[in-house]
C-alpha positions, -999 to +999 in steps of 0.1 A: -527+357+468-544+349+490-552+355+531-550+317+549-523+296+544-501+278+516-473+258+525-452+261+555-431+289+545-459+304+526-476+305+557-450+322+575-448+351+550-486+353+549-477+365+587-463+391+579-485+396+546-523+398+559-525+432+577-564+438+577-568+469+559-601+471+556-608+470+597-607+511+604-637+533+609-647+542+580-643+577+573-656+605+545-629+601+518-636+630+497-608+652+468-587+637+449-590+665+425-558+687+432-528+673+418-494+680+426-482+721+412-449+704+401-445+687+365-438+650+375-432+627+354-444+586+360-428+567+332-391+582+348-401+577+383-416+536+373-376+534+357-362+546+385-377+518+405-374+489+381-339+499+375-330+495+414-352+464+409-323+449+382-291+462+407-307+449+441-327+425+438-314+397+410-307+362+409-293+350+371-322+354+349-350+355+385-349+377+419-348+370+454-379+377+475-361+403+494-340+432+499-322+432+523-327+390+527-346+378+548-345+344+576-360+319+557-354+335+515-348+310+490-324+314+462-354+332+441-384+345+447-423+333+449-443+332+418-463+362+433-433+390+437-422+379+399-456+382+386-455+422+398-425+421+381-436+413+349-464+431+352-437+461+358-423+452+334-451+456+302-459+488+316-428+503+307-423+480+278-461+503+262-445+529+269-418+523+251-384+515+272-362+484+265-365+459+291-359+429+280-393+425+284-397+383+264-363+378+291-387+391+321-421+373+308-397+341+299-392+337+333-426+322+341-414+288+328-395+286+354-416+282+378-438+258+361-447+220+365-465+195+344-475+176+377-489+175+413-511+152+426-507+127+398-532+149+381-505+155+347-517+188+346-495+214+342-496+248+358-469+270+376-460+265+414-455+288+438-420+285+443-392+272+421-352+263+422-338+280+393-354+253+362-388+244+372-420+251+394-426+232+430-448+244+461-480+244+459-498+252+434-527+286+431-552+294+411-551+327+417-515+328+408-523+309+374-547+332+363-529+360+373-496+350+358-526+340+323-529+377+323-491+386+319-493+362+293-524+373+273-504+407+280-473+397+263-489+379+235-510+418+225-475+439+231-454+413+209-479+393+188-455+361+193-485+332+195-463+308+218-475+333+247-508+323+236-503+287+239-490+290+273-522+309+283-540+288+268-523+256+286-540+271+321-572+271+315-572+226+322-557+237+355-583+260+358-612+239+350-599+210+374-600+233+403-641+238+397-666+213+416-698+209+431-691+217+466-703+252+479-721+260+451-694+253+425-665+278+418-628+276+418-608+268+453-582+290+467-559+263+450-544+231+444-540+212+478-572+224+492-592+214+457-578+176+468-582+173+508-612+198+512-608+188+548-584+211+557-597+241+582-591+268+562-596+253+527-617+283+513-631+293+477-620+330+473-629+362+456-592+361+442-592+324+427-625+328+414-626+371+405-589+367+386-599+336+371-631+354+354-610+382+344-583+353+327-610+337+310-624+367+299-591+386+283-586+350+266-621+354+254-611+376+231-582+358+217-591+324+214-601+303+183-644+305+178-649+268+183-641+280+222-658+309+229-689+296+241-674+273+267-646+302+277-678+327+281-697+300+301-669+297+324-660+332+334-701+340+335-705+311+363-674+321+384-688+359+384-725+349+387-711+327+420-695+357+437-723+380+431-746+356+451-721+339+476-691+367+484-710+400+475-717+428+500-746+450+501-733+471+526-698+483+514-702+474+472-673+451+480-665+414+478-657+394+508-626+377+515-637+336+508-662+311+518-650+282+540-656+244+530-679+248+559-698+272+547-686+306+569-678+336+554-647+357+561-660+385+555-618+409+557-626+430+521-595+438+501-586+467+473-577+437+448-608+413+452-629+448+440-604+457+415-608+423+401-647+425+400-645+462+384-631+446+353-646+419+353-680+437+355-663+460+324-656+432+307-685+413+304-707+444+292-686+452+263-688+411+253-721+408+261-736+443+259-753+442+289-753+474+309-759+455+344-729+440+345-713+474+336-736+493+365-721+466+391-688+474+385-696+518+386-715+505+422-680+484+434-658+515+419-678+543+442-683+516+471-645+507+474-634+546+470-656+553+500-644+526+519-607+521+515-595+556+508-590+575+540-570+603+555-537+586+573-509+604+585-520+630+566-527+623+530-555+607+515-545+571+511-551+540+496-549+520+525-509+522+544-501+480+533-501+462+507-494+485+476-500+454+456-533+450+464-542+483+457-523+488+429-546+468+411-576+494+418-560+519+404-555+495+372-597+491+376-605+527+377-578+530+345-605+508+329-632+520+342-625+559+332-640+555+297-667+543+316-672+568+345-667+602+353-659+596+385-627+576+383-610+604+374-618+617+408-605+586+418-574+582+399-559+616+406-565+605+446-534+573+435-515+596+416-513+624+446-507+590+470-483+577+454-461+611+444-467+615+486-447+587+491-419+590+467-414+618+481-418+606+516-414+571+521-387+560+510-351+542+519-322+563+517-313+537+485-345+552+470-374+518+475-408+529+491-415+521+526-448+499+523-470+524+538-465+549+511-483+579+541-442+576+554-457+564+588-442+528+589-418+514+564-431+480+572-414+455+546-394+480+522-374+447+513-405+431+494-396+427+458-437+429+454-435+455+469-410+476+445-428+455+416-464+472+425-445+505+429-431+500+395-467+486+378-482+514+388-462+545+379-457+530+346-498+529+345-501+565+351-482+567+326-504+547+300-530+564+314-516+605+317-496+601+286-466+606+301-430+601+272-393+592+277-376+624+281 
């Protein structure tokens, strides 16, 4: 989930996907504490959208990229949208819904491929033919898959998910070199050919690899812990040194192979670094990590949350990105009372979208303010809604009626 070109098809999609949600003039966000006057069951709304996804997007055991189909669509979605579905299913499983969760998680294996660039290092590809993976292999994609596999291990206690997560470690290790001071490239193609114009080391790859490693640290064998924690801390330190923006308190998008910085800001990059700071604090006991997380949490709220189209909103594009910021605020809530305001603002925002920004079928527009339909047809957009409502339900204690 990055901001440059993937393979030729992914590049075309990216031109549509990459709207700058950090380019507007800063406005004081304020508010966020007033909740809707009516009782809203977030669990039911999450399951409602999940049901629609299964009705309209299903393609065998997998899903389509878009509904209605768009020109150039393959039979099955890219890995990123599929991951969004798995994340949403995990939230629903936690609530207590029967969503055939293990079957959904096992669909990841149809994206797995054992080799690329003749390296014989297994990883998940960006696309699938329905049997095995293809396309470019991204370090951020694989880390996010790994996070979902570790969630599945936690939720089901099935060791196969821990084994599959462990396979990702060598792939991440292979993506690090000494150029630009270390850290991961965005994808494997750049790792093997850093002379490409857009070759870069981004926050997304390094931030989500850090989060995956810290989650893996909690369940890995003792013999691995020192190495895993050291790897995670090195990536975190590189991000702090190279891509932290002291003005916004968020994180720039990437550092190009030529040394220039892409200063675009995205909600999910701030989100993952909040989560990393929390986990590093919990593991090491170092309060500085938690302080850094709190500072970025406030900075992201101040920077991204604005009145748009009459509603206080977390950007009007790319809901998968700001859903990750919601998850970070939920993780922060036991440590910072201000997180409740951040979460309440999100709660109001998504409920506004439910009432004002949906198609006749019931799918959400990309823009939850209701001002623009955007890529309402994208599986990624709808998967984000399921995950957000599911996370809110688990946070608020909403139950199945």
